[in-house]
Backbone atoms as SQL, in Angstrom:
CREATE TABLE atoms (id INTEGER PRIMARY KEY, chain TEXT, resi INTEGER, resn TEXT, atom TEXT, x REAL, y REAL, z REAL);
INSERT INTO atoms VALUES
  (1, 'A', 1, 'MET', 'N', 17.130, 0.853, 4.450),
  (2, 'A', 1, 'MET', 'CA', 15.768, 0.437, 4.198),
  (3, 'A', 1, 'MET', 'C', 14.816, 1.582, 4.550),
  (4, 'A', 2, 'ILE', 'N', 13.785, 1.725, 3.742),
  (5, 'A', 2, 'ILE', 'CA', 12.740, 2.735, 3.937),
  (6, 'A', 2, 'ILE', 'C', 11.424, 2.008, 4.206),
  (7, 'A', 3, 'LEU', 'N', 10.680, 2.501, 5.182),
  (8, 'A', 3, 'LEU', 'CA', 9.366, 1.943, 5.483),
  (9, 'A', 3, 'LEU', 'C', 8.306, 2.927, 5.011),
  (10, 'A', 4, 'GLU', 'N', 7.500, 2.493, 4.074),
  (11, 'A', 4, 'GLU', 'CA', 6.343, 3.261, 3.604),
  (12, 'A', 4, 'GLU', 'C', 5.164, 2.909, 4.502),
  (13, 'A', 5, 'VAL', 'N', 4.464, 3.928, 5.005),
  (14, 'A', 5, 'VAL', 'CA', 3.326, 3.720, 5.900),
  (15, 'A', 5, 'VAL', 'C', 2.115, 4.450, 5.336),
  (16, 'A', 6, 'ALA', 'N', 1.032, 3.712, 5.159),
  (17, 'A', 6, 'ALA', 'CA', -0.216, 4.317, 4.683),
  (18, 'A', 6, 'ALA', 'C', -1.364, 3.807, 5.538),
  (19, 'A', 7, 'ILE', 'N', -2.143, 4.737, 6.074),
  (20, 'A', 7, 'ILE', 'CA', -3.374, 4.380, 6.776),
  (21, 'A', 7, 'ILE', 'C', -4.475, 4.399, 5.719),
  (22, 'A', 8, 'LEU', 'N', -5.138, 3.271, 5.539),
  (23, 'A', 8, 'LEU', 'CA', -6.161, 3.120, 4.504),
  (24, 'A', 8, 'LEU', 'C', -7.540, 3.061, 5.149),
  (25, 'A', 9, 'ASN', 'N', -8.367, 4.017, 4.833),
  (26, 'A', 9, 'ASN', 'CA', -9.764, 4.005, 5.265),
  (27, 'A', 9, 'ASN', 'C', -10.597, 3.559, 4.078),
  (28, 'A', 10, 'ILE', 'N', -11.308, 2.458, 4.259),
  (29, 'A', 10, 'ILE', 'CA', -12.037, 1.803, 3.181),
  (30, 'A', 10, 'ILE', 'C', -13.525, 2.164, 3.280),
  (31, 'A', 11, 'LYS', 'N', -14.134, 2.366, 2.140),
  (32, 'A', 11, 'LYS', 'CA', -15.565, 2.699, 2.100),
  (33, 'A', 11, 'LYS', 'C', -16.387, 1.626, 2.812),
  (34, 'A', 12, 'ASP', 'N', -17.435, 2.052, 3.501),
  (35, 'A', 12, 'ASP', 'CA', -18.311, 1.129, 4.231),
  (36, 'A', 12, 'ASP', 'C', -18.786, -0.012, 3.342),
  (37, 'A', 13, 'GLY', 'N', -18.734, -1.212, 3.898),
  (38, 'A', 13, 'GLY', 'CA', -19.238, -2.386, 3.201),
  (39, 'A', 13, 'GLY', 'C', -18.299, -2.968, 2.166),
  (40, 'A', 14, 'SER', 'N', -17.069, -2.452, 2.084),
  (41, 'A', 14, 'SER', 'CA', -16.138, -2.900, 1.037),
  (42, 'A', 14, 'SER', 'C', -14.963, -3.715, 1.561),
  (43, 'A', 15, 'ASN', 'N', -14.931, -3.988, 2.861),
  (44, 'A', 15, 'ASN', 'CA', -13.774, -4.667, 3.447),
  (45, 'A', 15, 'ASN', 'C', -13.441, -5.994, 2.780),
  (46, 'A', 16, 'CYS', 'N', -14.413, -6.859, 2.635),
  (47, 'A', 16, 'CYS', 'CA', -14.154, -8.194, 2.071),
  (48, 'A', 16, 'CYS', 'C', -13.643, -8.093, 0.642),
  (49, 'A', 17, 'GLU', 'N', -14.285, -7.261, -0.156),
  (50, 'A', 17, 'GLU', 'CA', -13.855, -7.094, -1.542),
  (51, 'A', 17, 'GLU', 'C', -12.456, -6.481, -1.589),
  (52, 'A', 18, 'PHE', 'N', -12.197, -5.475, -0.758),
  (53, 'A', 18, 'PHE', 'CA', -10.876, -4.857, -0.706),
  (54, 'A', 18, 'PHE', 'C', -9.802, -5.889, -0.377),
  (55, 'A', 19, 'GLU', 'N', -10.028, -6.704, 0.630),
  (56, 'A', 19, 'GLU', 'CA', -9.035, -7.707, 1.029),
  (57, 'A', 19, 'GLU', 'C', -8.773, -8.704, -0.091),
  (58, 'A', 20, 'THR', 'N', -9.800, -9.094, -0.815),
  (59, 'A', 20, 'THR', 'CA', -9.637, -10.023, -1.939),
  (60, 'A', 20, 'THR', 'C', -8.835, -9.378, -3.062),
  (61, 'A', 21, 'VAL', 'N', -9.193, -8.157, -3.427),
  (62, 'A', 21, 'VAL', 'CA', -8.507, -7.456, -4.508),
  (63, 'A', 21, 'VAL', 'C', -7.067, -7.142, -4.107),
  (64, 'A', 22, 'PHE', 'N', -6.840, -6.869, -2.820),
  (65, 'A', 22, 'PHE', 'CA', -5.489, -6.569, -2.367),
  (66, 'A', 22, 'PHE', 'C', -4.547, -7.747, -2.614),
  (67, 'A', 23, 'GLN', 'N', -5.061, -8.953, -2.528),
  (68, 'A', 23, 'GLN', 'CA', -4.223, -10.124, -2.807),
  (69, 'A', 23, 'GLN', 'C', -3.665, -10.069, -4.232),
  (70, 'A', 24, 'THR', 'N', -4.497, -9.690, -5.184),
  (71, 'A', 24, 'THR', 'CA', -4.048, -9.538, -6.568),
  (72, 'A', 24, 'THR', 'C', -3.036, -8.404, -6.675),
  (73, 'A', 25, 'ALA', 'N', -3.347, -7.271, -6.050),
  (74, 'A', 25, 'ALA', 'CA', -2.457, -6.111, -6.100),
  (75, 'A', 25, 'ALA', 'C', -1.103, -6.415, -5.458),
  (76, 'A', 26, 'SER', 'N', -1.085, -7.276, -4.457),
  (77, 'A', 26, 'SER', 'CA', 0.164, -7.636, -3.784),
  (78, 'A', 26, 'SER', 'C', 1.182, -8.217, -4.742),
  (79, 'A', 27, 'SER', 'N', 0.699, -8.997, -5.688),
  (80, 'A', 27, 'SER', 'CA', 1.631, -9.603, -6.647),
  (81, 'A', 27, 'SER', 'C', 2.243, -8.559, -7.577),
  (82, 'A', 28, 'ILE', 'N', 1.581, -7.426, -7.745),
  (83, 'A', 28, 'ILE', 'CA', 2.123, -6.343, -8.575),
  (84, 'A', 28, 'ILE', 'C', 3.289, -5.670, -7.857),
  (85, 'A', 29, 'ILE', 'N', 3.065, -5.238, -6.638),
  (86, 'A', 29, 'ILE', 'CA', 4.099, -4.498, -5.917),
  (87, 'A', 29, 'ILE', 'C', 5.311, -5.377, -5.623),
  (88, 'A', 30, 'ALA', 'N', 5.075, -6.659, -5.414),
  (89, 'A', 30, 'ALA', 'CA', 6.162, -7.570, -5.060),
  (90, 'A', 30, 'ALA', 'C', 7.171, -7.767, -6.189),
  (91, 'A', 31, 'THR', 'N', 6.822, -7.376, -7.400),
  (92, 'A', 31, 'THR', 'CA', 7.736, -7.546, -8.533),
  (93, 'A', 31, 'THR', 'C', 8.602, -6.313, -8.792),
  (94, 'A', 32, 'MET', 'N', 8.402, -5.245, -8.039),
  (95, 'A', 32, 'MET', 'CA', 9.081, -3.984, -8.316),
  (96, 'A', 32, 'MET', 'C', 10.526, -3.990, -7.817),
  (97, 'A', 33, 'ASN', 'N', 11.389, -3.309, -8.563),
  (98, 'A', 33, 'ASN', 'CA', 12.782, -3.151, -8.146),
  (99, 'A', 33, 'ASN', 'C', 12.836, -2.413, -6.817),
  (100, 'A', 34, 'GLY', 'N', 13.656, -2.889, -5.916),
  (101, 'A', 34, 'GLY', 'CA', 13.819, -2.260, -4.616),
  (102, 'A', 34, 'GLY', 'C', 12.815, -2.695, -3.564),
  (103, 'A', 35, 'TYR', 'N', 11.819, -3.469, -3.970),
  (104, 'A', 35, 'TYR', 'CA', 10.813, -3.973, -3.029),
  (105, 'A', 35, 'TYR', 'C', 11.469, -5.004, -2.113),
  (106, 'A', 36, 'ILE', 'N', 11.172, -4.907, -0.821),
  (107, 'A', 36, 'ILE', 'CA', 11.669, -5.896, 0.141),
  (108, 'A', 36, 'ILE', 'C', 10.520, -6.750, 0.664),
  (109, 'A', 37, 'SER', 'N', 9.483, -6.107, 1.205),
  (110, 'A', 37, 'SER', 'CA', 8.344, -6.849, 1.760),
  (111, 'A', 37, 'SER', 'C', 7.200, -5.882, 2.023),
  (112, 'A', 38, 'HIS', 'N', 6.039, -6.456, 2.301),
  (113, 'A', 38, 'HIS', 'CA', 4.902, -5.626, 2.696),
  (114, 'A', 38, 'HIS', 'C', 3.960, -6.430, 3.575),
  (115, 'A', 39, 'GLU', 'N', 3.119, -5.688, 4.289),
  (116, 'A', 39, 'GLU', 'CA', 2.074, -6.326, 5.082),
  (117, 'A', 39, 'GLU', 'C', 0.890, -5.378, 5.188),
  (118, 'A', 40, 'LEU', 'N', -0.269, -5.966, 5.203),
  (119, 'A', 40, 'LEU', 'CA', -1.519, -5.231, 5.383),
  (120, 'A', 40, 'LEU', 'C', -2.147, -5.741, 6.667),
  (121, 'A', 41, 'GLN', 'N', -2.492, -4.810, 7.567),
  (122, 'A', 41, 'GLN', 'CA', -3.115, -5.190, 8.831),
  (123, 'A', 41, 'GLN', 'C', -4.418, -4.423, 9.001),
  (124, 'A', 42, 'ARG', 'N', -5.415, -5.119, 9.526),
  (125, 'A', 42, 'ARG', 'CA', -6.731, -4.513, 9.773),
  (126, 'A', 42, 'ARG', 'C', -6.788, -4.010, 11.210),
  (127, 'A', 43, 'CYS', 'N', -7.305, -2.818, 11.384),
  (128, 'A', 43, 'CYS', 'CA', -7.442, -2.212, 12.713),
  (129, 'A', 43, 'CYS', 'C', -8.536, -2.931, 13.505),
  (130, 'A', 44, 'LEU', 'N', -8.273, -3.171, 14.768),
  (131, 'A', 44, 'LEU', 'CA', -9.259, -3.829, 15.621),
  (132, 'A', 44, 'LEU', 'C', -10.300, -2.855, 16.150),
  (133, 'A', 45, 'GLU', 'N', -9.915, -1.594, 16.318),
  (134, 'A', 45, 'GLU', 'CA', -10.829, -0.612, 16.894),
  (135, 'A', 45, 'GLU', 'C', -11.695, 0.104, 15.859),
  (136, 'A', 46, 'ILE', 'N', -11.164, 0.293, 14.660),
  (137, 'A', 46, 'ILE', 'CA', -11.890, 1.023, 13.617),
  (138, 'A', 46, 'ILE', 'C', -12.143, 0.059, 12.460),
  (139, 'A', 47, 'GLU', 'N', -13.393, -0.319, 12.279),
  (140, 'A', 47, 'GLU', 'CA', -13.779, -1.410, 11.382),
  (141, 'A', 47, 'GLU', 'C', -13.246, -1.279, 9.956),
  (142, 'A', 48, 'ASN', 'N', -13.270, -0.109, 9.387),
  (143, 'A', 48, 'ASN', 'CA', -12.897, 0.061, 7.979),
  (144, 'A', 48, 'ASN', 'C', -11.479, 0.587, 7.790),
  (145, 'A', 49, 'GLN', 'N', -10.622, 0.440, 8.794),
  (146, 'A', 49, 'GLN', 'CA', -9.272, 0.992, 8.688),
  (147, 'A', 49, 'GLN', 'C', -8.220, -0.111, 8.651),
  (148, 'A', 50, 'TYR', 'N', -7.228, 0.120, 7.781),
  (149, 'A', 50, 'TYR', 'CA', -6.095, -0.790, 7.610),
  (150, 'A', 50, 'TYR', 'C', -4.817, 0.039, 7.651),
  (151, 'A', 51, 'ILE', 'N', -3.707, -0.650, 7.892),
  (152, 'A', 51, 'ILE', 'CA', -2.407, -0.015, 7.735),
  (153, 'A', 51, 'ILE', 'C', -1.617, -0.866, 6.738),
  (154, 'A', 52, 'LEU', 'N', -1.015, -0.184, 5.792),
  (155, 'A', 52, 'LEU', 'CA', -0.162, -0.840, 4.809),
  (156, 'A', 52, 'LEU', 'C', 1.270, -0.429, 5.102),
  (157, 'A', 53, 'LEU', 'N', 2.125, -1.418, 5.295),
  (158, 'A', 53, 'LEU', 'CA', 3.548, -1.210, 5.538),
  (159, 'A', 53, 'LEU', 'C', 4.311, -1.857, 4.388),
  (160, 'A', 54, 'VAL', 'N', 5.118, -1.067, 3.696),
  (161, 'A', 54, 'VAL', 'CA', 5.919, -1.588, 2.594),
  (162, 'A', 54, 'VAL', 'C', 7.372, -1.213, 2.849),
  (163, 'A', 55, 'ARG', 'N', 8.249, -2.189, 2.751),
  (164, 'A', 55, 'ARG', 'CA', 9.675, -1.948, 2.932),
  (165, 'A', 55, 'ARG', 'C', 10.349, -1.878, 1.559),
  (166, 'A', 56, 'TRP', 'N', 11.102, -0.802, 1.361),
  (167, 'A', 56, 'TRP', 'CA', 11.827, -0.558, 0.115),
  (168, 'A', 56, 'TRP', 'C', 13.311, -0.399, 0.426),
  (169, 'A', 57, 'LYS', 'N', 14.151, -0.715, -0.545),
  (170, 'A', 57, 'LYS', 'CA', 15.592, -0.516, -0.353),
  (171, 'A', 57, 'LYS', 'C', 15.915, 0.960, -0.214),
  (172, 'A', 58, 'LYS', 'N', 15.304, 1.804, -1.034),
  (173, 'A', 58, 'LYS', 'CA', 15.529, 3.252, -0.946),
  (174, 'A', 58, 'LYS', 'C', 14.242, 3.980, -1.320),
  (175, 'A', 59, 'LEU', 'N', 14.142, 5.229, -0.929),
  (176, 'A', 59, 'LEU', 'CA', 12.937, 6.024, -1.133),
  (177, 'A', 59, 'LEU', 'C', 12.523, 6.074, -2.599),
  (178, 'A', 60, 'GLU', 'N', 13.487, 6.270, -3.495),
  (179, 'A', 60, 'GLU', 'CA', 13.193, 6.395, -4.919),
  (180, 'A', 60, 'GLU', 'C', 12.620, 5.125, -5.528),
  (181, 'A', 61, 'ASP', 'N', 12.863, 3.988, -4.910),
  (182, 'A', 61, 'ASP', 'CA', 12.257, 2.742, -5.403),
  (183, 'A', 61, 'ASP', 'C', 10.735, 2.836, -5.339),
  (184, 'A', 62, 'HIS', 'N', 10.228, 3.552, -4.342),
  (185, 'A', 62, 'HIS', 'CA', 8.791, 3.750, -4.230),
  (186, 'A', 62, 'HIS', 'C', 8.326, 4.972, -5.016),
  (187, 'A', 63, 'THR', 'N', 8.940, 6.126, -4.723),
  (188, 'A', 63, 'THR', 'CA', 8.439, 7.390, -5.261),
  (189, 'A', 63, 'THR', 'C', 8.636, 7.546, -6.764),
  (190, 'A', 64, 'ILE', 'N', 9.666, 6.935, -7.304),
  (191, 'A', 64, 'ILE', 'CA', 9.926, 7.024, -8.749),
  (192, 'A', 64, 'ILE', 'C', 9.700, 5.669, -9.418),
  (193, 'A', 65, 'GLY', 'N', 10.442, 4.664, -8.954),
  (194, 'A', 65, 'GLY', 'CA', 10.377, 3.348, -9.590),
  (195, 'A', 65, 'GLY', 'C', 8.985, 2.753, -9.645),
  (196, 'A', 66, 'PHE', 'N', 8.268, 2.792, -8.542),
  (197, 'A', 66, 'PHE', 'CA', 6.912, 2.237, -8.508),
  (198, 'A', 66, 'PHE', 'C', 5.875, 3.237, -8.994),
  (199, 'A', 67, 'ARG', 'N', 5.869, 4.424, -8.413),
  (200, 'A', 67, 'ARG', 'CA', 4.811, 5.391, -8.707),
  (201, 'A', 67, 'ARG', 'C', 4.808, 5.876, -10.157),
  (202, 'A', 68, 'GLN', 'N', 5.924, 5.788, -10.850),
  (203, 'A', 68, 'GLN', 'CA', 5.975, 6.242, -12.237),
  (204, 'A', 68, 'GLN', 'C', 5.975, 5.073, -13.222),
  (205, 'A', 69, 'SER', 'N', 5.578, 3.905, -12.748),
  (206, 'A', 69, 'SER', 'CA', 5.601, 2.701, -13.585),
  (207, 'A', 69, 'SER', 'C', 4.212, 2.336, -14.111),
  (208, 'A', 70, 'PRO', 'N', 4.163, 1.568, -15.193),
  (209, 'A', 70, 'PRO', 'CA', 2.878, 1.030, -15.670),
  (210, 'A', 70, 'PRO', 'C', 2.222, 0.122, -14.623),
  (211, 'A', 71, 'GLU', 'N', 3.040, -0.550, -13.814),
  (212, 'A', 71, 'GLU', 'CA', 2.508, -1.425, -12.769),
  (213, 'A', 71, 'GLU', 'C', 1.704, -0.633, -11.741),
  (214, 'A', 72, 'TYR', 'N', 2.151, 0.600, -11.470),
  (215, 'A', 72, 'TYR', 'CA', 1.408, 1.445, -10.528),
  (216, 'A', 72, 'TYR', 'C', 0.015, 1.759, -11.063),
  (217, 'A', 73, 'GLN', 'N', -0.107, 1.930, -12.358),
  (218, 'A', 73, 'GLN', 'CA', -1.425, 2.205, -12.942),
  (219, 'A', 73, 'GLN', 'C', -2.366, 1.016, -12.724),
  (220, 'A', 74, 'LYS', 'N', -1.837, -0.201, -12.782),
  (221, 'A', 74, 'LYS', 'CA', -2.646, -1.397, -12.494),
  (222, 'A', 74, 'LYS', 'C', -3.042, -1.410, -11.012),
  (223, 'A', 75, 'TRP', 'N', -2.052, -1.156, -10.145),
  (224, 'A', 75, 'TRP', 'CA', -2.287, -1.089, -8.690),
  (225, 'A', 75, 'TRP', 'C', -3.387, -0.075, -8.394),
  (226, 'A', 76, 'ARG', 'N', -3.244, 1.087, -8.986),
  (227, 'A', 76, 'ARG', 'CA', -4.199, 2.180, -8.796),
  (228, 'A', 76, 'ARG', 'C', -5.611, 1.791, -9.235),
  (229, 'A', 77, 'SER', 'N', -5.722, 1.175, -10.394),
  (230, 'A', 77, 'SER', 'CA', -7.052, 0.803, -10.891),
  (231, 'A', 77, 'SER', 'C', -7.707, -0.278, -10.023),
  (232, 'A', 78, 'LEU', 'N', -6.904, -1.117, -9.410),
  (233, 'A', 78, 'LEU', 'CA', -7.441, -2.154, -8.535),
  (234, 'A', 78, 'LEU', 'C', -7.890, -1.611, -7.179),
  (235, 'A', 79, 'LEU', 'N', -7.138, -0.658, -6.613),
  (236, 'A', 79, 'LEU', 'CA', -7.330, -0.307, -5.209),
  (237, 'A', 79, 'LEU', 'C', -7.875, 1.086, -4.907),
  (238, 'A', 80, 'HIS', 'N', -7.551, 2.069, -5.706),
  (239, 'A', 80, 'HIS', 'CA', -7.830, 3.448, -5.291),
  (240, 'A', 80, 'HIS', 'C', -9.310, 3.775, -5.115),
  (241, 'A', 81, 'HIS', 'N', -10.196, 3.070, -5.780),
  (242, 'A', 81, 'HIS', 'CA', -11.622, 3.359, -5.625),
  (243, 'A', 81, 'HIS', 'C', -12.186, 2.897, -4.276),
  (244, 'A', 82, 'PHE', 'N', -11.408, 2.133, -3.515),
  (245, 'A', 82, 'PHE', 'CA', -11.854, 1.682, -2.192),
  (246, 'A', 82, 'PHE', 'C', -11.644, 2.736, -1.108),
  (247, 'A', 83, 'TYR', 'N', -10.749, 3.704, -1.329),
  (248, 'A', 83, 'TYR', 'CA', -10.322, 4.628, -0.275),
  (249, 'A', 83, 'TYR', 'C', -11.274, 5.815, -0.097),
  (250, 'A', 84, 'ASP', 'N', -11.556, 6.137, 1.175),
  (251, 'A', 84, 'ASP', 'CA', -12.343, 7.329, 1.491),
  (252, 'A', 84, 'ASP', 'C', -11.985, 7.802, 2.897),
  (253, 'A', 85, 'PRO', 'N', -11.148, 8.823, 3.017),
  (254, 'A', 85, 'PRO', 'CA', -10.524, 9.626, 1.968),
  (255, 'A', 85, 'PRO', 'C', -9.283, 8.932, 1.417),
  (256, 'A', 86, 'PHE', 'N', -8.677, 9.558, 0.416),
  (257, 'A', 86, 'PHE', 'CA', -7.446, 9.004, -0.141),
  (258, 'A', 86, 'PHE', 'C', -6.350, 9.079, 0.926),
  (259, 'A', 87, 'PRO', 'N', -5.565, 8.009, 1.086),
  (260, 'A', 87, 'PRO', 'CA', -4.592, 7.966, 2.177),
  (261, 'A', 87, 'PRO', 'C', -3.392, 8.886, 1.980),
  (262, 'A', 88, 'THR', 'N', -2.864, 9.327, 3.095),
  (263, 'A', 88, 'THR', 'CA', -1.575, 10.002, 3.115),
  (264, 'A', 88, 'THR', 'C', -0.516, 8.917, 3.285),
  (265, 'A', 89, 'VAL', 'N', 0.522, 8.998, 2.485),
  (266, 'A', 89, 'VAL', 'CA', 1.616, 8.026, 2.545),
  (267, 'A', 89, 'VAL', 'C', 2.849, 8.743, 3.074),
  (268, 'A', 90, 'GLU', 'N', 3.478, 8.130, 4.068),
  (269, 'A', 90, 'GLU', 'CA', 4.691, 8.701, 4.646),
  (270, 'A', 90, 'GLU', 'C', 5.785, 7.649, 4.661),
  (271, 'A', 91, 'HIS', 'N', 7.033, 8.114, 4.725),
  (272, 'A', 91, 'HIS', 'CA', 8.187, 7.228, 4.667),
  (273, 'A', 91, 'HIS', 'C', 9.035, 7.416, 5.911),
  (274, 'A', 92, 'TYR', 'N', 9.578, 6.326, 6.420),
  (275, 'A', 92, 'TYR', 'CA', 10.355, 6.336, 7.636),
  (276, 'A', 92, 'TYR', 'C', 11.658, 5.572, 7.431),
  (277, 'A', 93, 'LYS', 'N', 12.660, 5.950, 8.214),
  (278, 'A', 93, 'LYS', 'CA', 13.910, 5.183, 8.234),
  (279, 'A', 93, 'LYS', 'C', 14.274, 4.891, 9.671),
  (280, 'A', 94, 'ILE', 'N', 15.032, 3.846, 9.865),
  (281, 'A', 94, 'ILE', 'CA', 15.433, 3.412, 11.209),
  (282, 'A', 94, 'ILE', 'C', 16.370, 4.454, 11.802),
  (283, 'A', 95, 'VAL', 'N', 16.170, 4.747, 13.069),
  (284, 'A', 95, 'VAL', 'CA', 17.044, 5.654, 13.806),
  (285, 'A', 95, 'VAL', 'C', 18.119, 4.807, 14.473),
  (286, 'A', 96, 'ASN', 'N', 19.355, 5.136, 14.214),
  (287, 'A', 96, 'ASN', 'CA', 20.464, 4.349, 14.795),
  (288, 'A', 96, 'ASN', 'C', 20.838, 4.836, 16.165);
């Protein structure tokens, strides 16, 4: 399993709209091959910051399967205009 981690900084005054739109976007990512689960959490200390955690079966399910799909273009059009700056996405695996 691969854990995708993205820190999302949302433009001022857009939190409520972002959270609503994210619900729609969630249904897009949940249909992708290799998708396991995801969660979005809001930071308590920094008002406009969220963390997105997505679990994938393998790295390529995210980097190729999702990112190179038509579904990603829908995801992008729904969410990317909320970010300032654009998030860095990193991937992690469990250490045995």
